[in-house]
DSSP file (Angstrom, degrees, kcal/mol; ACC not computed):
  #  RESIDUE AA STRUCTURE BP1 BP2  ACC     N-H-->O    O-->H-N    N-H-->O    O-->H-N    TCO  KAPPA ALPHA  PHI   PSI    X-CA   Y-CA   Z-CA
    1    1 A M              0   0    0      0, 0.0     2,-0.1     0, 0.0     0, 0.0   0.000 360.0 360.0 360.0 125.3   19.0  -15.0    3.6
    2    2 A D     >  -     0   0    0      1,-0.0     4,-2.2     0, 0.0     5,-0.2  -0.337 360.0 -88.4-100.1-175.9   22.3  -14.6    1.7
    3    3 A Q  H  > S+     0   0    0      1,-0.2     4,-2.4     2,-0.2     5,-0.2   0.825 125.0  55.2 -64.7 -32.5   23.6  -11.9   -0.6
    4    4 A L  H  > S+     0   0    0      2,-0.2     4,-2.6     1,-0.2    -1,-0.2   0.912 107.7  49.2 -67.3 -41.6   22.1  -13.6   -3.7
    5    5 A D  H  > S+     0   0    0      2,-0.2     4,-2.7     1,-0.2    -2,-0.2   0.935 112.0  49.3 -59.1 -46.1   18.6  -13.6   -2.1
    6    6 A K  H  X S+     0   0    0     -4,-2.2     4,-2.3     1,-0.2    -2,-0.2   0.899 110.5  49.7 -62.0 -41.2   19.1   -9.9   -1.3
    7    7 A R  H  X S+     0   0    0     -4,-2.4     4,-2.2     2,-0.2    -1,-0.2   0.924 111.0  49.5 -64.7 -43.7   20.2   -9.1   -4.8
    8    8 A L  H  X S+     0   0    0     -4,-2.6     4,-2.9     1,-0.2     5,-0.2   0.926 111.0  49.8 -59.5 -45.1   17.2  -11.0   -6.2
    9    9 A L  H  X S+     0   0    0     -4,-2.7     4,-1.3     1,-0.2    -1,-0.2   0.895 109.8  51.1 -61.8 -40.4   14.9   -9.1   -3.9
   10   10 A D  H  X S+     0   0    0     -4,-2.3     4,-0.6    -5,-0.2    -1,-0.2   0.915 113.9  44.7 -62.6 -42.7   16.4   -5.8   -4.9
   11   11 A I  H >X S+     0   0    0     -4,-2.2     4,-1.5     1,-0.2     3,-1.3   0.942 111.8  49.4 -68.8 -48.9   15.9   -6.6   -8.6
   12   12 A V  H 3< S+     0   0    0     -4,-2.9    -1,-0.2     1,-0.3    -2,-0.2   0.713  99.2  67.0 -71.4 -17.8   12.4   -7.9   -8.5
   13   13 A Q  H 3< S+     0   0    0     -4,-1.3    -1,-0.3    -5,-0.2     3,-0.2   0.803 108.1  40.7 -68.0 -26.4   11.2   -4.9   -6.5
   14   14 A D  H << S+     0   0    0     -3,-1.3    -2,-0.2    -4,-0.6     2,-0.2   0.793 138.1   7.4 -87.0 -31.6   11.9   -2.9   -9.6
   15   15 A N    ><  +     0   0    0     -4,-1.5     3,-1.0     1,-0.1    -1,-0.2  -0.697  55.1 175.9-156.0  96.0   10.5   -5.4  -12.1
   16   16 A A  T 3  S+     0   0    0      1,-0.2    -4,-0.1    -2,-0.2    -3,-0.1   0.498  76.9  75.0 -79.2  -3.7    8.7   -8.6  -10.9
   17   17 A D  T 3   +     0   0    0     -5,-0.1    -1,-0.2     2,-0.0    -5,-0.1   0.554  66.4 118.4 -84.1  -7.8    8.0   -9.5  -14.5
   18   18 A L    <   -     0   0    0     -3,-1.0     2,-0.0    -7,-0.1    -3,-0.0  -0.340  64.2-126.9 -62.1 136.6   11.5  -10.6  -15.2
   19   19 A T     >  -     0   0    0      1,-0.1     4,-2.6    -2,-0.0     5,-0.2  -0.294  24.1-105.8 -75.5 166.5   11.8  -14.3  -16.1
   20   20 A S  H  > S+     0   0    0      1,-0.2     4,-2.3     2,-0.2     5,-0.1   0.865 123.8  54.5 -60.0 -35.6   14.1  -16.7  -14.3
   21   21 A E  H  > S+     0   0    0      2,-0.2     4,-1.0     1,-0.2    -1,-0.2   0.922 109.2  46.0 -64.7 -44.7   16.3  -16.6  -17.4
   22   22 A A  H  > S+     0   0    0      1,-0.2     4,-0.6     2,-0.2     3,-0.4   0.901 113.6  49.4 -65.7 -40.8   16.5  -12.7  -17.2
   23   23 A L  H >X S+     0   0    0     -4,-2.6     4,-1.6     1,-0.2     3,-1.2   0.883 105.4  57.3 -65.1 -37.9   17.2  -12.8  -13.5
   24   24 A S  H 3<>S+     0   0    0     -4,-2.3     5,-0.6     1,-0.3    -1,-0.2   0.762 100.8  58.0 -66.8 -22.5   19.9  -15.4  -13.9
   25   25 A A  H 3<5S+     0   0    0     -4,-1.0    -1,-0.3    -3,-0.4    -2,-0.2   0.717 112.6  40.3 -75.2 -20.3   21.7  -13.0  -16.3
   26   26 A L  H <<5S+     0   0    0     -3,-1.2    -2,-0.2    -4,-0.6    -1,-0.2   0.626 120.0  43.5-100.7 -18.2   21.8  -10.4  -13.5
   27   27 A V  T  <5S-     0   0    0     -4,-1.6     2,-3.2     2,-0.2    -1,-0.2  -0.983  92.4-111.5-129.2 137.9   22.6  -12.8  -10.6
   28   28 A P  T   5S+     0   0    0      0, 0.0     2,-0.3     0, 0.0    -3,-0.1  -0.300  82.7 101.8 -73.2  67.6   25.2  -15.6  -10.8
   29   29 A L  S   <S-     0   0    0     -2,-3.2    -2,-0.2    -5,-0.6    -3,-0.1  -0.963  74.8-106.6-141.4 157.2   22.7  -18.4  -10.7
   30   30 A S     >  -     0   0    0     -2,-0.3     4,-2.4     1,-0.1     5,-0.2  -0.442  38.5-107.7 -76.2 159.6   21.0  -20.7  -13.1
   31   31 A P  H  > S+     0   0    0      0, 0.0     4,-2.3     0, 0.0     5,-0.1   0.882 121.7  51.1 -56.1 -38.5   17.4  -20.1  -14.1
   32   32 A S  H  > S+     0   0    0      2,-0.2     4,-2.2     1,-0.2     5,-0.1   0.883 109.1  50.2 -68.9 -36.2   16.3  -23.2  -12.0
   33   33 A A  H  > S+     0   0    0      2,-0.2     4,-2.3     1,-0.2    -1,-0.2   0.885 109.9  51.4 -67.1 -37.3   18.3  -21.9   -9.0
   34   34 A V  H  X S+     0   0    0     -4,-2.4     4,-2.8     2,-0.2     5,-0.2   0.933 109.6  50.2 -61.7 -46.0   16.6  -18.5   -9.3
   35   35 A Q  H  X S+     0   0    0     -4,-2.3     4,-2.4     1,-0.2    -2,-0.2   0.912 110.9  48.8 -59.9 -44.0   13.2  -20.3   -9.5
   36   36 A R  H  X S+     0   0    0     -4,-2.2     4,-2.3     2,-0.2    -1,-0.2   0.918 113.1  47.0 -63.6 -43.7   13.9  -22.3   -6.3
   37   37 A R  H  X S+     0   0    0     -4,-2.3     4,-2.7     2,-0.2    -2,-0.2   0.921 112.6  48.7 -64.9 -43.9   15.1  -19.2   -4.4
   38   38 A M  H  X S+     0   0    0     -4,-2.8     4,-1.9     1,-0.2    -2,-0.2   0.906 111.4  50.2 -63.9 -40.7   12.1  -17.1   -5.5
   39   39 A A  H  X S+     0   0    0     -4,-2.4     4,-2.7    -5,-0.2    -1,-0.2   0.911 111.9  48.2 -62.8 -41.9    9.7  -19.9   -4.5
   40   40 A R  H  X S+     0   0    0     -4,-2.3     4,-2.6     2,-0.2     6,-0.3   0.911 109.1  52.5 -65.4 -42.3   11.4  -20.2   -1.1
   41   41 A L  H  <>S+     0   0    0     -4,-2.7     6,-1.8     1,-0.2     5,-1.5   0.862 113.1  45.3 -62.6 -35.1   11.3  -16.4   -0.5
   42   42 A K  H ><5S+     0   0    0     -4,-1.9     3,-1.2     4,-0.2    -2,-0.2   0.925 112.5  50.1 -71.5 -45.4    7.5  -16.5   -1.3
   43   43 A K  H 3<5S+     0   0    0     -4,-2.7    -2,-0.2     1,-0.3    -1,-0.2   0.879 110.6  50.0 -60.8 -38.6    7.0  -19.6    0.9
   44   44 A E  T 3<5S-     0   0    0     -4,-2.6    -1,-0.3    -5,-0.2    -2,-0.2   0.538 115.4-116.3 -78.3  -7.0    8.8  -17.9    3.8
   45   45 A G  T < 5S+     0   0    0     -3,-1.2    -3,-0.2    -4,-0.3     3,-0.2   0.535  83.2 121.3  84.3   5.5    6.8  -14.8    3.4
   46   46 A V  S   <S+     0   0    0     -5,-1.5     2,-0.8     1,-0.3    -4,-0.2   0.933  82.5  42.4 -65.5 -44.1    9.7  -12.6    2.5
   47   47 A I  S    S-     0   0    0     -6,-1.8    -2,-0.3     1,-0.2    -1,-0.3  -0.908  78.9-174.6 -97.6 107.3    7.8  -11.8   -0.7
   48   48 A S        -     0   0    0     -2,-0.8     2,-0.3     1,-0.3    -1,-0.2   0.827  60.7 -27.0 -78.5 -31.0    4.3  -11.4    0.6
   49   49 A R        -     0   0    0     -3,-0.1     2,-0.5     2,-0.0    -1,-0.3  -0.950  52.9-122.3-172.8 161.6    2.7  -11.0   -2.8
   50   50 A T        +     0   0    0     -2,-0.3     2,-0.3    -3,-0.1    -3,-0.0  -0.969  40.3 166.9-116.3 124.4    3.3  -10.0   -6.4
   51   51 A V        -     0   0    0     -2,-0.5     2,-0.5     2,-0.0   -35,-0.2  -0.828  37.1-115.1-133.1 166.8    1.1   -7.2   -7.8
   52   52 A A        -     0   0    0     -2,-0.3     2,-0.7   -36,-0.0    -2,-0.0  -0.925  27.4-138.0-102.1 129.3    0.7   -4.8  -10.6
   53   53 A L        -     0   0    0     -2,-0.5     2,-0.4     2,-0.0    -2,-0.0  -0.801  20.9-156.4 -89.3 117.1    1.0   -1.1   -9.7
   54   54 A V        -     0   0    0     -2,-0.7     3,-0.1     5,-0.0     5,-0.0  -0.785  18.4-121.8 -98.2 133.5   -1.7    0.8  -11.6
   55   55 A D    >>  -     0   0    0     -2,-0.4     3,-0.8     1,-0.2     4,-0.7  -0.632  19.3-146.7 -71.7 116.0   -1.3    4.5  -12.3
   56   56 A P  G >4>S+     0   0    0      0, 0.0     5,-3.1     0, 0.0     3,-1.0   0.861  96.6  54.7 -55.1 -38.2   -4.4    6.0  -10.7
   57   57 A K  G >45S+     0   0    0      1,-0.2     3,-1.5     3,-0.2     5,-0.2   0.849  99.7  61.1 -64.7 -33.7   -4.6    8.8  -13.3
   58   58 A A  G <45S+     0   0    0     -3,-0.8    -1,-0.2     1,-0.3     4,-0.1   0.721 109.6  42.3 -66.6 -20.3   -4.6    6.2  -16.1
   59   59 A V  G <<5S-     0   0    0     -3,-1.0    -1,-0.3    -4,-0.7    -2,-0.2   0.053 127.0 -94.3-115.7  24.1   -7.9    4.7  -14.7
   60   60 A G  T < 5S+     0   0    0     -3,-1.5     2,-0.8     1,-0.1    -3,-0.2   0.611  90.7 121.0  81.1  12.7   -9.6    8.0  -13.9
   61   61 A R      < +     0   0    0     -5,-3.1    50,-0.2    -6,-0.2    -3,-0.1  -0.610  26.7 151.9-105.2  70.4   -8.6    8.4  -10.3
   62   62 A S        +     0   0    0     -2,-0.8     2,-0.6    49,-0.3    49,-0.2   0.528  46.3  77.2 -85.2  -6.6   -6.7   11.7  -10.7
   63   63 A L  E     -A  110   0A   0     47,-2.5    47,-2.6    -3,-0.1     2,-0.5  -0.917  57.0-173.3-111.6 122.0   -7.2   13.1   -7.2
   64   64 A T  E     +A  109   0A   0     -2,-0.6    74,-2.8    74,-0.4     2,-0.4  -0.947   6.9 179.5-113.9 131.0   -5.0   11.8   -4.4
   65   65 A I  E     -AB 108 137A   0     43,-2.8    43,-2.9    -2,-0.5     2,-0.5  -0.996  22.8-145.3-134.4 132.1   -5.8   12.9   -0.8
   66   66 A L  E     -AB 107 136A   0     70,-2.9    70,-2.9    -2,-0.4     2,-0.5  -0.855  23.6-160.1 -90.9 130.4   -4.1   12.1    2.4
   67   67 A V  E     -AB 106 135A   0     39,-2.4    39,-2.7    -2,-0.5     2,-0.5  -0.955   8.3-156.0-119.7 122.7   -6.7   12.0    5.2
   68   68 A E  E     -AB 105 134A   0     66,-2.7    66,-2.2    -2,-0.5     2,-0.5  -0.850  14.6-161.0 -95.2 129.0   -5.9   12.3    8.8
   69   69 A I  E     -AB 104 133A   0     35,-2.7    34,-2.1    -2,-0.5    35,-2.0  -0.941   8.5-165.3-115.8 127.2   -8.5   10.7   11.1
   70   70 A E  E     - B   0 132A   0     62,-3.1    61,-2.8    -2,-0.5    62,-1.8  -0.950  15.2-154.2-108.2 129.8   -8.9   11.4   14.8
   71   71 A I  E     - B   0 130A   0     -2,-0.5    59,-0.2    59,-0.3     3,-0.1  -0.665  15.8-137.8-104.9 160.6  -11.1    9.0   16.7
   72   72 A Q  S    S+     0   0    0     57,-3.2     2,-0.3    -2,-0.2    58,-0.1   0.839  83.6  14.2 -84.1 -35.4  -13.1    9.5   19.8
   73   73 A T        -     0   0    0     56,-0.4    -1,-0.2     2,-0.1    58,-0.0  -0.982  55.4-145.9-143.9 150.3  -12.3    6.3   21.7
   74   74 A E        +     0   0    0     -2,-0.3     2,-0.2    -3,-0.1    55,-0.0  -0.158  41.2 151.3-111.9  40.1   -9.8    3.5   21.3
   75   75 A H     >  -     0   0    0      1,-0.1     4,-2.6     4,-0.0     5,-0.2  -0.528  51.4-126.0 -68.2 136.2  -12.0    0.6   22.5
   76   76 A R  H  > S+     0   0    0      1,-0.2     4,-2.6    -2,-0.2     5,-0.2   0.876 107.0  49.9 -53.6 -46.2  -10.7   -2.5   20.8
   77   77 A Q  H  > S+     0   0    0      1,-0.2     4,-2.2     2,-0.2    -1,-0.2   0.905 112.3  47.6 -64.0 -41.6  -14.1   -3.5   19.3
   78   78 A S  H  > S+     0   0    0     -3,-0.2     4,-2.4     2,-0.2    -1,-0.2   0.907 112.5  49.4 -65.7 -42.0  -14.7    0.0   17.9
   79   79 A L  H  X S+     0   0    0     -4,-2.6     4,-2.7     2,-0.2    -2,-0.2   0.920 111.2  49.0 -62.7 -44.3  -11.2    0.1   16.4
   80   80 A E  H  X S+     0   0    0     -4,-2.6     4,-2.1    -5,-0.2    -1,-0.2   0.899 111.7  49.2 -63.2 -41.0  -11.6   -3.4   14.8
   81   81 A Q  H  X S+     0   0    0     -4,-2.2     4,-2.0    -5,-0.2    -1,-0.2   0.917 112.6  47.6 -64.2 -43.5  -14.9   -2.4   13.3
   82   82 A F  H  X S+     0   0    0     -4,-2.4     4,-2.4     1,-0.2    -2,-0.2   0.902 111.0  51.2 -64.5 -41.4  -13.5    0.8   11.9
   83   83 A Q  H  X S+     0   0    0     -4,-2.7     4,-2.1     2,-0.2    -1,-0.2   0.870 108.4  51.4 -66.1 -36.1  -10.5   -1.0   10.5
   84   84 A R  H  X S+     0   0    0     -4,-2.1     4,-1.3     2,-0.2    -1,-0.2   0.904 109.3  51.4 -64.1 -40.1  -12.8   -3.6    8.8
   85   85 A W  H >X S+     0   0    0     -4,-2.0     4,-0.6     1,-0.2     3,-0.5   0.933 109.4  50.0 -61.5 -45.5  -14.7   -0.6    7.3
   86   86 A L  H >< S+     0   0    0     -4,-2.4     3,-1.1     1,-0.2     6,-0.2   0.896 106.2  55.7 -59.7 -41.7  -11.4    0.9    5.9
   87   87 A Q  H 3< S+     0   0    0     -4,-2.1    -1,-0.2     1,-0.3    -2,-0.2   0.804 110.4  46.0 -63.1 -28.2  -10.4   -2.4    4.4
   88   88 A G  H << S+     0   0    0     -4,-1.3     2,-0.8    -3,-0.5    -1,-0.3   0.506  86.4 103.2 -91.9  -4.8  -13.7   -2.5    2.5
   89   89 A A    X<  -     0   0    0     -3,-1.1     3,-1.4    -4,-0.6    -4,-0.0  -0.704  57.4-159.4 -84.4 111.0  -13.5    1.1    1.3
   90   90 A D  T 3  S+     0   0    0     -2,-0.8    -1,-0.2     1,-0.3    19,-0.1   0.772  88.4  61.2 -60.9 -28.0  -12.5    1.1   -2.4
   91   91 A E  T 3  S+     0   0    0     17,-0.1    18,-2.3    -3,-0.1     2,-0.8   0.748  86.1  86.3 -71.7 -22.9  -11.3    4.7   -2.2
   92   92 A V  E <   +C  108   0A   0     -3,-1.4    16,-0.2    -6,-0.2     3,-0.1  -0.703  50.2 176.1 -85.8 111.6   -8.7    3.9    0.4
   93   93 A Q  E    S-     0   0A   0     14,-3.2     2,-0.3    -2,-0.8    -1,-0.2   0.882  71.5  -3.1 -80.9 -40.9   -5.6    2.8   -1.2
   94   94 A S  E     -C  107   0A   0     13,-1.2    13,-3.0     2,-0.0     2,-0.3  -0.978  64.9-169.7-147.0 155.4   -3.6    2.4    2.0
   95   95 A G  E     -C  106   0A   0     -2,-0.3     2,-0.4    11,-0.2    11,-0.2  -0.991   1.1-167.0-151.4 143.4   -4.2    3.1    5.6
   96   96 A W  E     -C  105   0A   0      9,-2.5     9,-2.3    -2,-0.3     2,-0.6  -0.990  20.3-140.6-133.8 138.5   -2.1    3.3    8.8
   97   97 A Y  E     +C  104   0A   0     -2,-0.4     7,-0.3     7,-0.2     2,-0.2  -0.891  45.0 178.9 -91.3 120.3   -2.9    3.4   12.5
   98   98 A V        -     0   0    0      5,-2.7     2,-0.2    -2,-0.6    -2,-0.0  -0.698  31.1-120.6-127.6 168.6   -0.3    5.8   13.8
   99   99 A T        +     0   0    0     -2,-0.2     2,-0.3     2,-0.0     3,-0.2  -0.636  69.5  51.8 -99.1 166.6    1.0    7.6   16.8
  100  100 A G  S    S-     0   0    0     -2,-0.2    -2,-0.0     1,-0.2     0, 0.0  -0.825 110.5 -18.4 113.0-148.1    1.2   11.4   17.2
  101  101 A S  S    S+     0   0    0     -2,-0.3     2,-0.3   -31,-0.0    -1,-0.2   0.527 126.8  39.8 -81.6  -5.7   -1.4   14.1   16.7
  102  102 A T        -     0   0    0     -3,-0.2   -32,-0.2     1,-0.1     3,-0.1  -0.859  67.9-141.4-134.0 170.7   -3.8   11.9   14.7
  103  103 A D  S    S+     0   0    0    -34,-2.1    -5,-2.7     1,-0.3     2,-0.3   0.788  80.6  21.2-104.6 -35.9   -4.9    8.3   14.9
  104  104 A Y  E     -AC  69  97A   0    -35,-2.0   -35,-2.7    -7,-0.3     2,-0.4  -0.969  56.0-159.6-133.7 148.8   -5.1    7.1   11.3
  105  105 A V  E     -AC  68  96A   0     -9,-2.3    -9,-2.5    -2,-0.3     2,-0.4  -0.998  16.6-167.7-126.9 128.1   -3.6    8.3    8.0
  106  106 A L  E     -AC  67  95A   0    -39,-2.7   -39,-2.4    -2,-0.4     2,-0.7  -0.896  19.0-146.4-116.6 143.9   -5.3    7.2    4.8
  107  107 A L  E     -AC  66  94A   0    -13,-3.0   -14,-3.2    -2,-0.4   -13,-1.2  -0.952  29.6-174.2-105.4 112.7   -4.2    7.4    1.2
  108  108 A V  E     -AC  65  92A   0    -43,-2.9   -43,-2.8    -2,-0.7     2,-0.4  -0.908  13.7-168.1-115.7 133.2   -7.3    8.0   -0.8
  109  109 A T  E     +A   64   0A   0    -18,-2.3     2,-0.3    -2,-0.4   -45,-0.2  -0.986  19.0 158.8-120.9 131.2   -7.7    8.1   -4.6
  110  110 A V  E     -A   63   0A   0    -47,-2.6   -47,-2.5    -2,-0.4     3,-0.1  -0.887  48.6-113.3-141.5 169.4  -10.9    9.4   -6.2
  111  111 A R  S    S-     0   0    0     -2,-0.3   -49,-0.3   -50,-0.2     2,-0.3   0.909  88.3 -28.3 -71.3 -43.2  -12.1   10.8   -9.6
  112  112 A D  S  > S-     0   0    0    -49,-0.1     4,-2.0   -50,-0.1    -1,-0.2  -0.914  73.5 -77.7-161.8-180.0  -12.8   14.3   -8.3
  113  113 A L  H  > S+     0   0    0     -2,-0.3     4,-2.9     1,-0.2     5,-0.2   0.832 122.5  59.9 -64.6 -31.9  -13.9   16.4   -5.2
  114  114 A E  H  > S+     0   0    0      2,-0.2     4,-1.9     1,-0.2    -1,-0.2   0.935 107.6  44.7 -61.9 -44.9  -17.5   15.3   -5.6
  115  115 A E  H  > S+     0   0    0      2,-0.2     4,-2.2     1,-0.2    -2,-0.2   0.885 112.8  52.4 -66.2 -37.5  -16.5   11.6   -5.2
  116  116 A Y  H  X S+     0   0    0     -4,-2.0     4,-2.6     2,-0.2    -2,-0.2   0.924 107.7  50.7 -63.2 -44.3  -14.3   12.6   -2.3
  117  117 A N  H  X S+     0   0    0     -4,-2.9     4,-2.3     1,-0.2    -1,-0.2   0.885 109.8  50.8 -61.3 -38.4  -17.1   14.4   -0.6
  118  118 A Q  H  X S+     0   0    0     -4,-1.9     4,-2.2     2,-0.2    -1,-0.2   0.910 109.4  51.1 -64.4 -41.6  -19.3   11.4   -1.0
  119  119 A F  H  X S+     0   0    0     -4,-2.2     4,-2.9     1,-0.2    -2,-0.2   0.929 110.8  48.2 -59.7 -45.9  -16.6    9.2    0.5
  120  120 A I  H  X S+     0   0    0     -4,-2.6     4,-2.8     1,-0.2     5,-0.3   0.894 108.7  54.0 -64.0 -40.8  -16.3   11.6    3.5
  121  121 A E  H  X S+     0   0    0     -4,-2.3     4,-2.2     2,-0.2    -1,-0.2   0.923 113.1  42.7 -59.5 -44.2  -20.1   11.6    4.0
  122  122 A V  H  X S+     0   0    0     -4,-2.2     4,-2.5     2,-0.2     5,-0.2   0.922 112.5  54.1 -68.3 -43.9  -20.2    7.8    4.2
  123  123 A L  H  X S+     0   0    0     -4,-2.9     4,-0.8     1,-0.2     7,-0.2   0.937 114.7  40.2 -53.0 -50.0  -17.1    7.7    6.4
  124  124 A M  H  < S+     0   0    0     -4,-2.8    -1,-0.2     1,-0.2    -2,-0.2   0.873 117.2  47.2 -72.3 -37.1  -18.6   10.0    8.9
  125  125 A S  H  < S+     0   0    0     -4,-2.2    -1,-0.2    -5,-0.3    -2,-0.2   0.833 117.9  40.4 -76.0 -30.4  -22.2    8.6    8.8
  126  126 A E  H  < S+     0   0    0     -4,-2.5    -1,-0.2     1,-0.2    -2,-0.2   0.511 114.0  54.2 -95.1  -4.9  -21.1    4.9    9.1
  127  127 A N    ><  +     0   0    0     -4,-0.8     3,-2.0    -5,-0.2    -1,-0.2  -0.709  51.9 174.2-134.1  83.1  -18.3    5.4   11.7
  128  128 A P  T 3  S+     0   0    0      0, 0.0    -1,-0.1     0, 0.0   -56,-0.1   0.662  77.2  74.5 -63.1 -14.0  -19.4    7.3   14.9
  129  129 A I  T 3  S+     0   0    0    -51,-0.1   -57,-3.2    -3,-0.1     2,-0.5   0.741  75.4  95.0 -68.6 -22.4  -15.9    6.6   16.3
  130  130 A V  E <   +B   71   0A   0     -3,-2.0   -59,-0.3   -59,-0.2     3,-0.1  -0.592  47.2 175.8 -77.7 121.2  -14.5    9.3   13.9
  131  131 A R  E     -     0   0A   0    -61,-2.8     2,-0.3    -2,-0.5   -60,-0.2   0.871  63.9 -14.1 -87.6 -45.0  -14.3   12.6   15.7
  132  132 A R  E     -B   70   0A   0    -62,-1.8   -62,-3.1     2,-0.0    -1,-0.3  -0.989  54.8-154.8-158.0 155.7  -12.6   14.7   13.0
  133  133 A Y  E     -B   69   0A   0     -2,-0.3     2,-0.4   -64,-0.2   -64,-0.2  -0.971   4.4-155.3-135.6 154.1  -10.7   14.4    9.7
  134  134 A T  E     -B   68   0A   0    -66,-2.2   -66,-2.7    -2,-0.3     2,-0.5  -0.998  13.0-145.9-128.7 133.4   -8.2   16.6    7.9
  135  135 A S  E     -B   67   0A   0     -2,-0.4     2,-0.6   -68,-0.2   -68,-0.2  -0.861  10.7-171.6-104.1 130.3   -7.8   16.5    4.2
  136  136 A L  E     -B   66   0A   0    -70,-2.9   -70,-2.9    -2,-0.5     2,-0.4  -0.922  16.3-150.4-119.3 102.3   -4.4   17.0    2.6
  137  137 A V  E     -B   65   0A   0     -2,-0.6     2,-0.6   -72,-0.2   -72,-0.2  -0.578  16.4-126.6 -77.1 128.8   -4.8   17.3   -1.2
  138  138 A V        +     0   0    0    -74,-2.8   -74,-0.4    -2,-0.4     3,-0.1  -0.646  27.4 179.9 -78.0 120.0   -1.7   16.0   -3.1
  139  139 A L  S    S+     0   0    0     -2,-0.6     2,-0.3     1,-0.3    -1,-0.2   0.824  71.1   0.6 -87.3 -36.8   -0.6   18.7   -5.5
  140  140 A R        -     0   0    0      0, 0.0     2,-0.7     0, 0.0    -1,-0.3  -0.969  66.9-128.4-154.1 135.4    2.4   16.8   -6.9
  141  141 A T        +     0   0    0     -2,-0.3     3,-0.1     1,-0.2    -3,-0.0  -0.785  24.6 178.0 -85.7 120.1    3.8   13.4   -6.3
  142  142 A V  S    S+     0   0    0     -2,-0.7     2,-0.3     1,-0.4    -1,-0.2   0.822  71.0   4.1 -91.2 -37.7    7.5   13.7   -5.6
  143  143 A K        +     0   0    0      2,-0.0    -1,-0.4     0, 0.0     2,-0.4  -0.981  65.2 177.6-149.7 137.3    8.2   10.1   -5.0
  144  144 A S        +     0   0    0     -2,-0.3     2,-0.3    -3,-0.1    -3,-0.0  -0.999  28.9  89.6-141.6 137.7    6.0    7.0   -5.2
  145  145 A G        -     0   0    0     -2,-0.4    -2,-0.0     1,-0.1     0, 0.0  -0.902  57.7-123.2 159.6 174.7    6.8    3.4   -4.7
  146  146 A F        +     0   0    0     -2,-0.3     2,-0.1  -133,-0.2    -1,-0.1   0.183  54.0 140.8-129.4  13.6    7.1    0.5   -2.3
  147  147 A K        -     0   0    0   -134,-0.1     2,-0.4     1,-0.0  -137,-0.1  -0.404  37.1-153.1 -67.3 133.3   10.7   -0.5   -2.7
  148  148 A I        -     0   0    0     -2,-0.1     2,-0.3  -138,-0.0  -135,-0.1  -0.896  21.7-113.1-108.2 134.1   12.4   -1.5    0.5
  149  149 A K        -     0   0    0     -2,-0.4     2,-0.5     1,-0.0  -139,-0.0  -0.497  33.4-148.2 -65.9 128.2   16.1   -1.2    1.0
  150  150 A I              0   0    0     -2,-0.3    -1,-0.0     1,-0.2  -144,-0.0  -0.859 360.0 360.0-104.0 131.2   17.6   -4.6    1.3
  151  151 A G              0   0    0     -2,-0.5    -1,-0.2     0, 0.0    -2,-0.0   0.447 360.0 360.0 102.9 360.0   20.7   -5.3    3.4
């Protein structure tokens, strides 16, 4: 990956809707060269996917909660089953298996506390592996994004 690839990656992380023509105005490449590079970066998995970031509040998901999950056992089969459950839970925006004082950290978006309580009831009833959870209600988002420093 050269400096032009890195510059393209930096730009498209802020706005993936830019056309090849618009990108070529920001990087010293022709539109066709930009297209070829972007296609290669996708093929190589450097760009894993292109998505639209939706504001949760704009679609009625005004409550964001970080949930710390402590599990009872770390048997591979139980962990895999729990992770499959997390992947299918619409309320879970992101989830991480972590080290430290907890085992999982989830980013959950819901309409209100009633929906969150329903989510927790299902989480606990369908996942006997979960020992305990801690809820951290987000009062204000200070920084949000997925941009990765390139270079």
